[in-house]
N, C-alpha and C positions, 0 to 999 in steps of 0.2 A: 503495499498499500504506501503512496505517495506519500511522504513527510507534509502536513500544511503549514502555510508560510508564517514567520512569524509575527504574533500579536499587534494589532496594530496599537498597544497601551505602551508605558515606559519600558524605552530599549532595557535586554537582559541587565548590561551591567548601571542601572541606572537606578538613585536613592533618591526616595520620597525626602520632602519636607521634615514629617515627621524620624523617619530615620537617619539623615543627617544630624536630626540637636538629639537621637541620643548616641550619637556615633561620636561628636563633639563631647558630652558628659562621660563616657565612657572613655575618651584618652585622657582627659583632665584626673579620673578617678585613677588613671594608672599613669598617670605624671607624678601624683601626690604619695601614690605607694611608692612608686620607685625611692624616688627622693627620699623619702622617710627610712626604707631601708636602706638608700646607703649612706645615711648621718646613721646607721647604727650598724655601720659593717667599715672597720675600722681599713687605716693602707694594710696593717698587716695583721695577720686572726691569728687568734689565739689557735687553730689549726693546722697552724704550720709553723709556730715556737712550743705547739705544747710540751716539748723535750725540754728544755730550758725553762716554761715556768714551772715546771715538777720538782726543777731542782731546790726551788723559793727561795731565791737568795735576795730576792725582793718580791716585793709584794704588795696590791692596795686593799688594804682594810675596807673602809668607807669612810675611816672616821677621817674627822676636820679638827684644825684649831681653834684659838678661837676664835681667829682670824677668817676664819671660812676655807684656809685654805687644804687641800686634800693631804690626805698621809699616808707616803711612801712608804716603808720599812725594810731596813736593809736587817735581816737579823744574823747574831751572831753566826759565823760561816769562815769555818780559817780558809775555806778551797775558791774565798772570794776572789783572792789577787789571778789564781789559775782562769778565772772567766778572761778567756776572749773581749776585748774591747768592743767588736762587733756585737758580739751577742749578747755581751749589759745595753747598750748603744739602742736593739732590738725591743729589749724586755722591756728599758727605761722609756724606749717611748710608746711600745702597745698601753703600758699600764697610765701614763700622761694623758695616749690619747680620748680613753675609755670618759673624763668627767669632760672632756672638751665637747663632746658629743649633745650635752646636755646646756654648758658653759661657757662660752666665746673670751673670758681672760679669768680661765683657771689657772690658781695658785697653788705652787706644790711643801711640803713640806715634808722632809726628809729626817729619819730616828735611823741612825746608824750605832747598833748595838755591837760594841765591837771591847765590853767585858773583859771577855777572855782573850782578847788577843796583844798585839804585840803595837806600840806607837808604830814601827816599821809598817805595818800592815795598815793603821790608821793610815797615816802618810798615800802609800800607798793606796789605798781605796779612796782619798779624797781630793786627788790628782784625778784617778780615771773619773773622778763625778763631776769635777769639775771639765775634764774635756769631754763627755759624753751625755751631759743631762742635757734633753730636748725641749722640757718645758721652762716657763716660769718660777724659776727656784726659790722661793720667798726665803728658808730657813734651813738650814741644818742642823740637824741638833745629835751629838754623837757624845753615849756612853763610855768615856773612856777605861781604860783598862781596869780590873781595881787592882793586880797586881803590886806589891810597895817597890818595887825598883821599875813597871812597866808604866805606872802610873808616875811615876816620878821624871823618868824620861818624858811619859807623853808630856807633862808642865813642863819643864825644860824645852822640847822639841815644840812642843806650839808656842814658847814666848817667843823665840826666834824664830820662827816661818809664822806666827801669826799676821804678820803683814802681808803674807804673798798669799795665802790665804784669804782673807779677808778683802782681797781688791779684787778676787775669784766666785768665790762661794760666802755668803753670809752664814758663817759657822760659831757653835756656840755648842762649848765643850760643858757635861755634864759630870757632876762626878756619882749621882745614882737616879734612879726612876724617879724617884720622888720631885726629883729635880722639874720631869716633866711636866707636874699636872701645872706652872708659873705658863705653859704654853697651851697645855692641849686640855680637857675635860677629861676625868678619870672614864664618864661616859665611852670617848673615843679615840677609848685604849684598851687593846686587845691586853689579854691578861697573864700574860709573861711579861707586862709592862702595869701590873696592876693594877687595870682597867677590867671593865666588863663587856667590853662590846667582842660576842660570840664571832671569833672568826676560822673557816675550816677551807685552807688552802685547796686541797684536793677536790672540794667540791666547787669550790670559785671557781676551779679550772673548767670544768664541768658544765655549769652553768654556764662562764661564759661561751664555750663553742657550741653549747648549743642553739642561745640566743643567736649568733653569727648564723651557725646555718640556719636559723628559724627565718632572721631576717634576710640572707642569699636567697632562701627558696623562694618568700614573696617575691621580689626582686623576679627570680624568674616568671613565678606567674605570672605578675603587671607587665612583662615583657610580650610572657606568651599570649596572652590577655589583645594588649596591643596591637600586636600583629595579627591574629586572627581578626579584629575587630576591620583592622587594614584593607586585611585578603577580600572581607565579606563586603567592604562599603566601596573599592577601590577596583577590585577583578573584574575584566569583562569574559564577561560567561558567553557560551558555545549558544547557538542559533538553528540547536531545536532541539526540540522537548524530553526526547529521552537524554542527551545526555546532561539538560538541567537538574532532569529528574535524579541522574546518579548522583550529579555535586549537593543537591540536597541532598541527600543521603547521608553522603559521606560528612557533610559539614552538621548536620545532624548527631551525628555518632560521636564528630571529633568538636562539640559542644559537651556532652554530656560526660565526654572523657574527658575536659576542662573543668566543669563542675565538680566530678571526683576526686579529680585532684584540687580546686580551689578547697572540698569538705574533708579533705587527707590535713594540707596545712591549715584549716582553721580547727581541726581535731590536736592535732598538735599545739601550735600556739594557747588553746586550753588547757592543755596540758602542762606543758611549761611556764602560766599561768598560775596556776595553780601550784605549781613547785616552789615558785619564787615568795607566792606570800606567807609572812610571818607564824606561825602559832600563837605566838603571845602580845601577838599586835597590841591587844586593849592595853597591855601595860605598859609598855610606853609613853614617852609623851609625844605631845603633837612636832617639838621641838625636835626630839630623835627619831621620828617617822621622819620626818623633812632632812632629815640629815643623812642617812638611808640611800647608795647609788639607784640612781632610777632606771633599773632593770626590768621592773615590774610593768612601771607606767610606758619601757620602749615600747614592749612587748604588745601591752594595752591596746600602744596605739597603734601597733602596728595590724592587729587584731579586729581593732573598730574602720581603720583604712581600707580594710581588706575586704569588709564588707560591706564599704560602698563602691566599691569593685565591680565585688556580685553584682551588687545589684543593679551599678549600670551597663554592664554586660548582661545579665538578662534583659534589664529593658531594652537593649538596643536588639538582641539576636530574637528576641519575640515581635520587633517590628522587621527584622529582616524576615524572619519565617514565614511572616502573615504577607509581605510584598511578593515572598518566591513561591508561593503557593498558589495566590490570589494569580499572580501572571500562570502559573501550571492550570492553573483551574481555567482561565481563559483562553490561554493554550487550548485547550483542549476543548473546549465550549465552539473555540473559531475551526478545529478542523468538522467538527460533526457537525458544524455548521456550515461547513464550505464544503462536504461530501453530501449531505442532503439537500441542498441547493445545487449541485453541480448532477446530482441524481434527478431532483427534480425537471432541472431544464432538460434533460435528458430523455425526460419522461416527456415534456415538453415538444419538443422536437419529435419525437418516435407520436405522439398526440397526435400531432399538425398533418404527420404522413398517413393519420389513419381514414379513410373516407367515410364522408356524412350519408351517402347515398346508397343506392343498386339495384342494378340491372333489372334483379328476377327475385322473388321470396329468398329462394335456397341461397341466396348471394347476402340479401341483405339481413338475412338470419345467422349467416355466420361471419359477418361483419359486426354484427350486435354479441353475438359468444364471443367474437377478439375482444368487442369493446367491455364486454365483461368481463372478462379474463383480463385484460388492462386495468380498466377499473379495482378490483382486486391486487394490483401490483401495486396501483397509484394511492389507493387508501393503506397497504401498508406501507407505505411511504410514506403519506400523511401521517400516519400515528408515528415516525418516526420524531418526524418535524413537530408534534407535539412535546415528545420527549425534550427534545434540542430546549422549543421554546421553554419550557416547564424549569429546565436546568438552568436556563438564563436569567428568571425568573425571583428562582433560589440565589442567585449568586447576585442580585440585585439588592434582594433583601440581607440580605449577608454587607451590606453597603462596600461592594466592592472596586475597586478605584477608577474602573474602568463601567463605570455605570451606564450614560453613555452609548459611545459604542455597543453594549449589549441590547439594551432596547431597540436600539436601529435595527441591530440583525435579526429580533427575535421577527420587530413589524415586517422585514424583508420579510420572509422566511414563512410569515404565516400570510400573507398577500402572494408570494409563488404560491402557497400550496391552497389559496382559493380559489386564484385563476387558472389551473391544474382542472381542480375538483369540477368550478362553473365551465369550462372546455369540456369537459368528457358528461357532463350534464346534457348541455345543450345539443352535442351528437349522439346521446343517446336519444333524445327526444326526436331530432331531426329522421335520426335510421328510424325509428317506433312507427314515425310518422308516414314516413314510405314503407315503410311494411306494411304498413295499412292501405295504403292504396296498392301497392303489388296486390294484397289478396285480396281485394274487390274486382281489381283486373285479371288476375286469374280465377278470382271466380266467375267472371263475364266470360272469358273463356272455355273454363269447364263448363259453361250453361253451353257453349255456344257448339262445344265437342257434343254435348249429351243431346242436344237437338240435334246434330249433321246423325247421331247412331241412330236416335227415333227414326227419321227420315229413314235411314237406312235400310234398318229393320225391321220396317214396317212390310208385313207382306203383301204386294199388290195384289195377283191372284186372288187372294181371301177379300179385296177388302172392291172388287167390282160389283159384290151381291151390296143390299142396300144395310143392312146389318151389318156386315162387314166395314163399308165406307163409315157408318155413323157408330162405330166403336172406334175406328182411326182417326176420326174428326175427334172423335171425344176426349183419346191421347194427347192428340194436339192440344187441345183447350185447356186442361188440365197440367199440361209441361209447358205452357206459356203462363197459366194464373200462380203455378206455382215457382217460375221463370221471372216473372212482371220483372223483381226489382234491380234484377241484372240485365235482365234484355231493355229496360228502359232507361241508361245509366243515361244521363247528361253529361257530356264531356263539359261544357261551360260551369255547369256543378262543381264536378270534381275538380277543373283547375283554378278554380276560387277557393274549393275550401284548404287542398294543396298544395296553394301557391306559394308558399313558404316553402317547398321542398323538389320543388317544380325544379326539373331540366333540360334541355336539347332532349335527352332522348328519352324521359319519363313523357314530355311532351310528343314525343312521335307513339309512342307505344300508346298512350291515350287515343292517339287518331287514329291507329293500326287496330286496335281493341273497337273503336267504332266502329270502323267499316263493316270488324269480321259481325259484328252486333249487325248494321243495314243487310249483311248480308243473308245471314240467320234470318230475321224478320224477314226477309222476300222470302226467304227460301218453303217458311211458314205458311205466308201468306199462299205463294204460289201451289201448296202442298191445300190446303184449304180451300182455295177458289175448286181445285180440279175435285175436292170431294165432294163438294156442296153442289157443283154441275151432275156429278154421278147420284148424287140424289135427287136434282132434278127430273133427271134422264129417267128412275126409278116413278116416278108416278105414272110412266106408261110403260106397260111391258114393252120393250127392244130389245134386239139379241145384243148380247154381251160383250163389249168388245174389250178386247184386253189395253191395258194401261202402255203407255210410251213406254218407257222401261220397264222389263219384264227383270228384276234381282231375285236370283236364286237364294233359298233361304242356307245362311250355311250353318256348320256350327263349331265349328272354331276361329280364335281371333284371328288367324290372316282369310280365311275365306270372308269374313264378317269386314278385314279392311280394305278385298279385293270388294266386296259388292257396294263398300262405301264409296270411294273410286270411280265406282261404273255409273253412281248418281251424282256423283260430285264433277266438274267442267274441273278443267286446265288451268284454270287462273292462279294468279300468284298467290291471294288470300286462300284460296282451296288447298296449293299444294304446303300452304304452311301449315292446313292442317295435317292434314295426310303426315306432316313430318310429325306437328304435334303428338301424334296416333304411335307413331314406330319411334318419338321419346319416351312415350309414356312409357309406353310396352317394356321400353330398354330401362327405362331408371324401376320400376314394378320389379321386373322381372329381379333387378338387381337386389333390391329389399328382398325378395323373396327368395335369392338366393343367402345371401349374405344371415337370413334369419335361418335358414335349413341348416347352413354350419355351424352358425352359435347352437343350434340346439342337437344338431352331433357330438360336435368336442362337450358339452356341456354334460349331454343324456348318456354319451357311451364311452368317450376318451378320460371325464375326470372321471368317470364312476368305476372307474380300474383301479383309482389310487383312493377308492372307497375300501374303511375297513371292514365294514358289515355288507359289501359287495364281494368284499377279494374270495370270500371262500365258494362263490358261485363258480371261481375264476376255472376252466381247465389248466391247468401244469405249463402247456403247450403257449399260453394266451398271457403268461406272466411275466413282467417289465419288457413288453415287446410292443407295447401302443405305437411306439416310431417306425415299427414296423405296418402294424394296420392303418394304420392313420397316415401313413406319412409326415410330409407336410403341411398338411390339413391349418392346422394352427398358425403360419406363418403367410398364409392363403387367406382365412377368415381376417388377418390382422390388417391385412393392407385392404381388401373387399371394404371392410369395415370403419376403418379409420383414413382411406385415403381415394379408394376410387367411387364406391358411392357420394361423397361427399361433392367430391369433381363432375359425378351423371346431374348428379340433384343442381347445380348450377347453372350446367344448358338446357334449364327446363324452360326459359327464355330465353335462350342466344343457342339455336342450336346450328349453328356455326361455330363453335369452340368442341365440338362432340369427338371431331376428326385431332382437336388439340389433346384432348382430354388421354387419347388412346396410345398418341405419337411420345408425347410427356412419359406415359406410364409405360411406354413397350417395354424396357432394361424387367420394370419390375415382375409384367409376367411371364419371365427365363423361366421362374419359381413354381413352371408346371410344370415344365420337362422334366425337373427335380419329382415331384408328383408321379407321373408320368411312369417313369423308370422304375419307381417303388412300388407298381402296381400291379405287374405280376408277383410280386414278393407278398403282397397284402392281398391279394386273391388266395394265392394258396395257405396263407394262414386263416384265411375267414373259412375256406372250403374244410379246415381241417378240424374248427371248433365253430360252425355256424349253427348247431344242434344245442347249442351250451346252453343251461338254466343262467346263466347270465346274460346272455343277447335277450334271451323271450323276457326275463323279466325287468332289462329295459326298457325293450319296446311298451312291453305295456305298461311302466310309468308314461313312457311318451305318447304313449295313445297312437302310434304310429300303424298302419296299415301292411306298410313294407319295412323287410326287415332293410341291417345295416347297409349291405351290400350295394341297393338302390340307393342308397345316401350318399355311398365312397364315390360314386359313378358322376354326382354332379358335378365334381371340378372339370370332369371330360366334357358333360353336357355343355356344362355355361360354354368352357375353348369354344366347341364350336360354335355354338347360338351366337357368337357375337359376330364373328363375317359372317353372317345370314341377316341378323338387322343389322349391320351396317353396308350391305348391297342395297337390303331394301330402303334404308336413307337414300339414301345416294340414289334412288332411281327418284328421289321424290327433292332433290335436292339440285337441280341440273340450273350452271346461269349462275348461282346464290355465292355468297360468301363462303367458304372453309371448304369448299368442294374438292378442291385440288387436296385439301388435310384429313377430308374426307375416304378421296382414292386411296392418298397414301397409307389412312389406317385399313385400309380393308388390305392392300397389300404386305401393310404388318403382320396382320393378325391371319393370313396365307401363308407368311411367310416363316412365324411362329409353330401355325401346323403344320408345317411341313418342318421344320426344326425338331418339333416333339416327335414326333413319326421319323424323323433320322433318327432321332438318338434312342428311339423304344427298338429298331432296327439292329444299332447298333450293339447293345449289352445282351443279343443273342447270339456276338461273332463267338465262335468258341475256335480252341487249335493254334490264334497265335501267341507265341512265344515273346513275349514285350508286354509292355504298356503303350494304349493306344489311345489314350491323351498325348502324348507326347508326336503324336501325328497330328495334332491341332484337331480345327473345327469341322466335324462332316459339311461337307458345300453339297454337296447329292448323293443320292444312292438309288437304284433300280436294279431290277432283274433285266439281260440281255443277253441273244444271243453271242457269241464271241465263237472265231474262228482262229488256230495262231499257225506262223507260218514262221518261216529263218530265210531272210533275204539272203544269205552269207553263206557258205561252206555246203558240203555236201547234204544233199537232202535223205533223213532220216527216216529209217522203217515206221517206224510209229509216227510221226509226219502227214503219212497214207492217208492216217486213219484219221487226219484231222477236217475231211472235207465236208460229214458232219458236225454242228456246232455242237459246243456246250452250253450248256445252260448256267451261267455263272451271273451272281451279283454282287454288282462290281459299288462300293464305298469311294467315294471320292472326298479327300482332306487334304485342307491346305498343302501340307509337305508329304501325302504318297495315292497313290489309287489303290487300295486291294482289292481283289478275285478271291470270292469265296462261291460256295455250292451250297446250297438251299437244303434243308432236309425238313423234311415232316418227320416230329418225331409221334411216335407211340402213346393212344390214349382216344377217347372222348370226349366230346363237348371241350367241356372247360381244360383237361387237362391236352389238350391238342395243341399243340404250340410250335411256331418254326423257330426254328437253327441254324443260323448260317458258320460252316465250317470256312477254316481259312486254308485258303490253296495259296498264295503269294499274294506280294504287292509290287507294285513300282516307284520307285521315286520321282517328284512329280518335275524334279533340279536334271533329270535325265529321260525326260520323255518326250516325243515329235506328236506330232496333232496331221494328218491329212482329214480337211474337213467332208470330201465329198468320195466313195468309191465306186466308178464303173456308172455314175448316173445315177446310183441307189441316194437317196434323199434319206434314208432308214440307217442307214451304214455308214461309220467314220473310220480311222482306223489310227490304230494308238502303236509309235514304234518305241521303242529302248536303245540305249546302248547305239546308237548309232545305225536304226534298223536291226543290230544282232539279233533280237526280237519283233516280229510285229503280229497286233492284233485286230481283226477287224471286228467291230461290234456294231449288234444292229438290235434295236429294240423294238419290242413286241408292236403290232398293230391292233389289239385289239381287248376293250373294255367293256368292263357292264357298268353301264352307267349311275352314276349314285344321286343324280339329279337333273330336272328339268333344264330346256335350254331353248332359249330361241335361235332362228335364222338370221344371222346376220342381216341388220338391216328392216325386219319384216318384223311382226307376230306372228308369223307360223311356228308352232311349235315343233322342233327338229329333233328335240331329243326327248322322251320320258323317262323318268325312273323307271331302271331293269332293262332299258334294251341296251341290245349289245353293239357297239360302236368300232368302227374301224378310222383310224388316224393315217389317210391317205401322205398329205404331203404339207410341209408350211411353205407361206410367201415371206417377201422380205421385211413386213409391216407386224411380225405375232400373229396371223391370223393362220386357222387350223382349216383344212377339209377335212370335211367325217361325213363319213359314212355309216346313215345307222342300218344293219344288217338284218332289221326287225320290221322298219317298215319302206327298204327300200330307196330312201333319201338321200340325197349329197345335201352339201350346205358347208357355207363357213362359218367359222365360232371362232372369238377372239380368245386370245391364249387365258387369259384372269377367267372368264369364265370356262373353257374347258377346264380347266385348275380343281375350279369349284363341282364338274359333270364328275369328270376322271378320280380325283380326287388324290390326297397322297397316305390315304390311309380307310379302312371299311370295318364296318361295324355287322358283329355276326352276336347267335345269341342274343334274339334281342327280346326284352322283357318290355313289359306293358305297365309305366311308370304311374303316379298317381293321377295327371293331369289328363291322363289316356295317349301323351301320344309315347314313341319309343325310351326305351335307356338302355343305348348298344354298350355295350361291353367292347371297350380299345383295344384291335388287334394288330400286331403286325402285319402288312399287308404290303403288297407289291406299290409298285416302281411308282416315282417321280416321272414327270413327263416326260417321256423321250421330244430330245428337239433339236435344231440347230442352239435353242440356246447350251442345252448339253456340251456341245462341241467347243462354244464359246467359252465357256466358265471353265473347259481342259486349258482351254488355250493362256487365258487369262491368267490362270492358277500359276500354270508354267512363264509364264511373262513374270510373274511375280518372284517365283524364287529366281531367276534368271536374275534379272534385278537387283535383290537384295545379295545375290554372290558379287 
């Protein structure tokens, strides 16, 4: 499916005003949090110098002097002078940086405990402090050595070096711990100096490391949130819906991951804060509490700013997520809108091509049916449009940012749906009105036909009496009374009532119907006048005078049609009536045929799968319905779904009958398969025709005849078509479609020939190979054949060939096959013909000589440069299968059953025929001769339900031998030569 274009709303990377405001709030919160974390983090971290800090040669207890200077203690450590100066500098720098995070002008007091040390060590320590102390050193208080000699040395040494130290350091030499109280309160001193300030150095290092780690984590979180916010606000997104959905899913996942990180950091900070709280805070004075280091305040401040950062981040994400979801909603809505809109426009185009009128009842009904099917599709689509519109209303109700665009597209979709629905309703109304008009016209035409039949079927010999004339006159009057609404149609009234649907074609039909109505009314008036004159003459006794037209009453449809033809003149209108009768017969018999096939398939074939009926079936019949019925389901589907509708559309357009047959000529090839299977079907039927299964099926269907009669219906129907086409062609001279009608007749005759040829072919035995590889059977027939050799010495066996051999020849596309016809043993149905294969000639090596010694019935076939020569002569006597008139005359030259001899053929497709029974000669067109001689004959005829013969198809002789045989041979030889 093609992707919809990007929505017409804000671009994928665009940011709304509300989202931008939340983004700026997020940036401000991130900046404040990052700055607070940066203040907490010193240039040197406790983690980096943890080993040096753990040596405890200097520490920051948290105490402060009376002048608020921070106290840094250097406890008595005999190995202090061994510590490198850079390490001392790092530690002192770190310790002085901690108070500087809270106060910009922090001052420091150093307590140098050297009570157990020497003056030399004291001096070196002071020198190292003077060189490396990084902060604002307010005072250095030295607890001098307590030993007698070292104290003396210290006093003397300090006295002589005092000026040097004072220039660099404000040093105070203290004799005892109590001297510290002069400068520092007791509460600000640790216990080793007589104070009360509790201090644990290892715990202090752990807390400092945790606080700095927490601050660093908070800083990283702030940077991550700021980076993620920048990505959401400033990154351009792709222009397809599926990529945006994937990105939104990834961002949502990242958002929840960041939320988890914030929660974890907050939990860590709260835990750290609870550990920093002093248990006995209440026992300390406010001043004492204020003097403690600001670690608790630092952590608490970071937690507060982290909460503000999280709130700003949640607000920004909420706006961003809403925008993205609404954008995707709009995209999906527009995609659905575009799909439905395109589908409606496509249906509108199809709807515009659907006609809103028709030329016949069947055509209008079919178009109404098509329009109804189309309306079903349209209603389904309109239902989808309503779903899209409802979706748009839901988006609008949820305050979507593209409210105006959504409402506009909903209105557009509603408009398109209404237009499509209105157009379909308009066409339905026009077609329904057109159907009403056609129905009235058809009723009028049917009334004309019934009137013509009534007049044609009146037995005029019985009408010579007074009673007969009175009865006939009463019949006419009753008919005129019942048909008055149709016979008295007013064309002006029809045109006024149906003006909105009238086309030029419909106007012509109305005029044509009016002319026929006038003709029929005139015929009735003449007949009434005749009968009234007869009644007047019966007032006095006179000799009965026969009526002008002596019409013999016939008892089948064909004879009634001939009687009607004798009554109706040869005017164009009357020929149309006769054509209408033939078409009616064609359609009605087609309907009956379809119904009979349906009955057989449901009443017999389907019952073979019925578990309740299977027990009645003989074993030989089970799982063999495809053998018994062949491809009858395929034939039924073709006639029921396609061909019957095509014929019904010709009811008001007889010129289209030929097209119906020509358009479907390939479909009729399925009959060849059915006929080829017929021998197998008959054999299976003979084995189980007396079974209870068939008797029960026949009883349920209430059929008078058995299944075998209905299995013959496709064969009978195939032969019936060419007879009806021939009859229709007789009434269609110089009319539209007559050429197509002639082609249709030829096509059906060719089909009969093709079926017959294929029936002959399946009876070939002894051929070592696949006959289908030789191509299609073009012709076949029985011939007299002489063989000879034009090269080399004459062989003795050739002398025996003066008597011709009887051979059945099959002309394939690639070969000419010689067979010997054999009659198998058996009686009745069991007696069939077969063809023993003798040899074949490849067509690419065959030569033809058309005439042999002036005999038109003989032609010569030679092979491989005349290495083998065959003289072929066709049989000249046939039994006629139909009646035929002499060319250019109404005289009957041949009657069904006569024995005829074919004398010779002229160059225009005419045959000189001699009737051996009547001793008559005459010329017959070749297409008429094909009907008379036929390509197949029927034996063992049975009486069908309609009283007509229901023959069983048998393989019979010969295609018509003529110059056409030689021409086909020559043409096929030339085709193969051209291919080589």
